[in-house]
C-alpha positions as CSV (number, residue, x, y, z in Angstrom):
1,M,-60.4,-21.1,-116.6
2,L,-62.7,-23.2,-118.8
3,K,-63.1,-25.7,-115.9
4,T,-64.1,-22.9,-113.6
5,I,-66.6,-21.4,-116.0
6,S,-68.1,-24.8,-116.7
7,K,-68.5,-25.4,-112.9
8,I,-70.2,-22.0,-112.4
9,Q,-72.6,-22.7,-115.4
10,T,-73.4,-26.1,-114.0
11,V,-74.2,-24.8,-110.5
12,E,-76.2,-21.9,-112.0
13,A,-78.3,-24.3,-114.1
14,G,-78.9,-26.5,-111.0
15,L,-79.9,-23.6,-108.9
16,R,-82.3,-22.2,-111.6
17,K,-83.8,-25.7,-111.9
18,N,-84.4,-26.0,-108.1
19,F,-85.5,-22.4,-107.3
20,G,-86.6,-20.8,-110.6
21,Y,-87.3,-17.1,-109.7
22,D,-88.3,-17.8,-106.1
23,L,-86.4,-16.4,-103.2
24,F,-83.9,-18.8,-101.6
25,Q,-81.3,-18.8,-98.8
26,R,-77.7,-19.9,-98.7
27,K,-78.4,-22.0,-95.6
28,N,-80.8,-24.2,-97.5
29,I,-78.3,-25.0,-100.3
30,Q,-76.3,-28.2,-99.8
31,A,-73.2,-27.5,-102.0
32,A,-72.3,-31.2,-102.3
33,K,-75.6,-31.8,-104.2
34,Y,-74.2,-29.5,-106.9
35,G,-70.8,-31.1,-107.0
36,V,-68.9,-28.3,-105.3
37,S,-67.6,-27.5,-101.8
38,D,-69.2,-25.0,-99.5
39,A,-66.4,-22.5,-100.2
40,E,-66.9,-22.9,-104.0
41,M,-70.6,-22.5,-103.7
42,T,-70.1,-19.2,-101.8
43,T,-67.7,-18.0,-104.4
44,I,-70.1,-19.0,-107.3
45,L,-73.0,-17.2,-105.6
46,S,-70.9,-14.1,-105.3
47,R,-69.9,-14.3,-109.0
48,L,-73.5,-14.7,-110.1
49,R,-74.4,-11.6,-108.1
50,Q,-71.5,-9.7,-109.7
51,Q,-72.9,-10.7,-113.1
52,D,-76.3,-9.3,-112.2
53,K,-77.9,-12.7,-112.3
54,L,-78.7,-12.7,-108.6
55,A,-80.5,-9.9,-106.8
56,D,-79.0,-8.1,-103.9
57,F,-81.5,-7.2,-101.2
58,G,-79.0,-6.1,-98.6
59,V,-79.6,-9.3,-96.6
60,A,-76.7,-11.7,-96.3
61,G,-77.4,-15.1,-97.6
62,L,-80.6,-14.2,-99.4
63,Y,-80.9,-14.7,-103.2
64,Q,-83.2,-14.6,-106.2
65,F,-82.5,-15.0,-109.9
66,I,-83.3,-11.7,-111.6
67,Q,-85.9,-12.0,-114.4
68,W,-85.0,-9.6,-117.2
69,T,-87.7,-8.3,-119.5
70,Y,-87.5,-6.1,-122.7
71,D,-91.1,-5.1,-123.1
72,L,-90.2,-1.4,-123.1
73,G,-87.3,-1.8,-125.5
74,F,-84.6,-1.8,-122.8
75,P,-83.6,-4.3,-120.2
76,L,-85.8,-4.1,-117.0
77,E,-85.1,-6.3,-114.0
78,E,-87.9,-7.9,-112.0
79,M,-87.3,-9.1,-108.5
80,A,-89.0,-9.3,-105.1
81,G,-89.9,-6.1,-103.3
82,P,-89.5,-5.3,-99.6
83,E,-92.8,-6.7,-98.6
84,E,-92.2,-10.0,-100.4
85,V,-88.7,-10.3,-98.9
86,T,-90.0,-9.5,-95.4
87,N,-92.8,-12.1,-95.7
88,F,-90.3,-14.8,-96.9
89,L,-87.8,-14.1,-94.1
90,Y,-90.1,-13.6,-91.1
91,L,-93.8,-14.1,-91.8
92,D,-94.5,-17.1,-94.1
93,D,-96.1,-20.2,-92.7
94,N,-97.5,-18.1,-89.8
95,N,-94.0,-17.6,-88.3
96,G,-94.6,-14.0,-87.4
97,Y,-96.8,-10.9,-87.4
98,Y,-96.8,-7.1,-87.9
99,Y,-97.8,-5.1,-84.8
100,G,-97.8,-1.6,-83.5
101,N,-98.9,1.2,-85.9
102,D,-99.3,-1.3,-88.8
103,L,-102.0,-3.1,-86.9
104,L,-103.7,0.1,-85.9
105,L,-103.6,1.1,-89.6
106,Y,-105.2,-2.2,-90.5
107,L,-107.9,-1.8,-87.9
108,G,-108.7,1.7,-89.1
109,L,-107.5,3.3,-85.9
110,S,-104.6,5.2,-87.6
111,D,-104.0,6.8,-90.9
112,Q,-100.2,7.2,-90.4
113,V,-97.9,5.0,-92.4
114,S,-94.9,3.9,-90.4
115,R,-91.4,4.8,-91.5
116,M,-90.2,1.6,-89.8
117,K,-92.2,-1.6,-89.9
118,T,-92.3,-3.6,-86.7
119,I,-92.4,-7.4,-86.8
120,A,-92.2,-10.2,-84.3
121,S,-91.1,-13.6,-85.6
122,N,-90.2,-17.1,-84.7
123,N,-87.2,-16.8,-87.0
124,V,-85.0,-14.5,-84.9
125,S,-83.5,-14.9,-81.5
126,R,-82.8,-11.2,-80.7
127,K,-84.1,-7.8,-81.7
128,Q,-82.6,-6.6,-85.0
129,F,-82.8,-3.5,-87.2
130,K,-82.8,-4.2,-90.9
131,K,-82.8,-2.3,-94.2
132,I,-84.5,-4.4,-96.8
133,C,-84.7,-3.0,-100.4
134,N,-84.1,0.4,-98.7
135,A,-87.1,-0.1,-96.4
136,D,-86.5,0.1,-92.6
137,L,-87.6,-2.8,-90.4
138,M,-87.3,-3.8,-86.8
139,V,-87.8,-7.5,-86.1
140,K,-87.8,-9.1,-82.7
141,P,-88.5,-12.5,-81.2
142,A,-92.3,-13.2,-80.8
143,L,-93.7,-13.2,-77.3
144,T,-94.2,-16.9,-77.6
145,K,-94.1,-19.3,-80.6
146,V,-96.5,-17.9,-83.3
147,T,-99.2,-20.2,-84.6
148,V,-102.2,-19.6,-86.9
149,E,-104.4,-19.8,-83.8
150,N,-102.6,-17.3,-81.5
151,K,-101.2,-14.8,-84.1
152,R,-104.0,-12.2,-83.7
153,F,-103.8,-12.3,-80.0
154,L,-100.0,-11.8,-80.0
155,Q,-100.3,-8.9,-82.4
156,A,-102.7,-7.2,-80.1
157,V,-100.7,-7.8,-77.0
158,D,-97.4,-6.6,-78.6
159,T,-99.2,-3.5,-79.8
160,V,-100.5,-2.6,-76.3
161,L,-97.0,-3.2,-74.9
162,T,-95.4,-0.8,-77.5
163,P,-95.1,2.7,-76.0
164,G,-97.3,5.4,-77.6
165,M,-99.6,3.1,-79.5
166,L,-102.7,4.1,-77.5
167,S,-102.3,7.8,-78.3
168,V,-104.3,7.9,-81.5
169,E,-106.0,11.0,-82.8
170,G,-109.8,10.7,-82.8
171,Y,-109.8,7.8,-80.3
172,T,-109.4,7.5,-76.6
173,A,-106.9,5.0,-75.2
174,E,-109.9,3.0,-73.9
175,D,-111.4,2.9,-77.4
176,V,-108.1,1.6,-78.8
177,V,-107.8,-1.1,-76.1
178,K,-111.3,-2.3,-76.7
179,R,-110.7,-2.6,-80.5
180,L,-107.4,-4.5,-79.9
181,A,-109.1,-6.8,-77.4
182,K,-111.9,-7.6,-79.8
183,Y,-109.4,-8.3,-82.6
184,A,-107.3,-10.4,-80.3
185,L,-110.2,-12.9,-79.8
186,S,-111.8,-12.5,-83.3
187,D,-110.5,-15.8,-84.5
188,G,-112.1,-17.7,-81.7
189,F,-108.9,-17.7,-79.6
190,S,-109.9,-19.1,-76.2
191,V,-109.8,-17.1,-73.0
192,E,-107.9,-19.9,-71.3
193,K,-105.1,-19.8,-73.8
194,A,-105.1,-16.0,-73.7
195,K,-104.5,-16.3,-69.9
196,E,-101.7,-18.7,-70.4
197,I,-99.8,-16.4,-72.7
198,I,-100.4,-13.3,-70.5
199,F,-99.1,-15.0,-67.4
200,S,-96.0,-16.3,-69.2
201,L,-94.9,-12.7,-69.8
202,S,-92.6,-10.6,-67.5
203,P,-94.2,-9.0,-64.5
204,K,-93.6,-5.6,-66.1
205,S,-95.5,-6.6,-69.2
206,I,-98.4,-8.1,-67.2
207,K,-98.6,-4.8,-65.2
208,I,-98.8,-2.8,-68.4
209,L,-101.7,-5.0,-69.7
210,L,-103.5,-4.5,-66.4
211,V,-102.9,-0.8,-66.2
212,K,-103.9,-0.2,-69.8
213,G,-107.2,-2.2,-69.3
214,F,-106.4,-4.9,-71.9
215,Y,-106.5,-7.6,-69.3
216,D,-110.0,-6.6,-68.1
217,E,-111.3,-6.3,-71.7
218,I,-110.1,-9.9,-72.5
219,F,-111.5,-11.5,-69.3
220,K,-114.7,-9.4,-68.7
């Protein structure tokens, strides 16, 4: 028992030293560097979570040491919220983007807060529905690899391709498409690169962009 407790404490100290209070993932932990096997590391992480030392975000393999404060006279736990967790998993380093109603809200075209956030990311290979810190999220593979240069363009394209996004109170569909096209090129993204992305899409998607007028707005 003492040996087991000592091993847990040693691994905990090592993890705290390497990650502090930052988010971290099991896949990025090399158990051997902590002197334990993969199976032992998995068990130790589970024990630390049971001891309320590691936060549970409802996402397998995602961890963060809980920071406890007593400023109010009783223990209060501090940990990442849904937005921080979502950014860490899917958006950091320009690996993804919000689209759909969240983009319309950002552009001032909508005042409706989405019940479910929609995200496209380089970090997934298939569409998934997640609940992170009790917040609903749909994440899917990006249309093409997301970069800092093409992110705005991809956000706009994915929004046009999402059913119902052009039906916004107070704006015509034409108004929405014009604003999305303007946003798509607002970072100086070249028309040539825009054309490459559009013609790499499925015939069905290309047809939607043509019918909705997005193609004409980009290349006028």
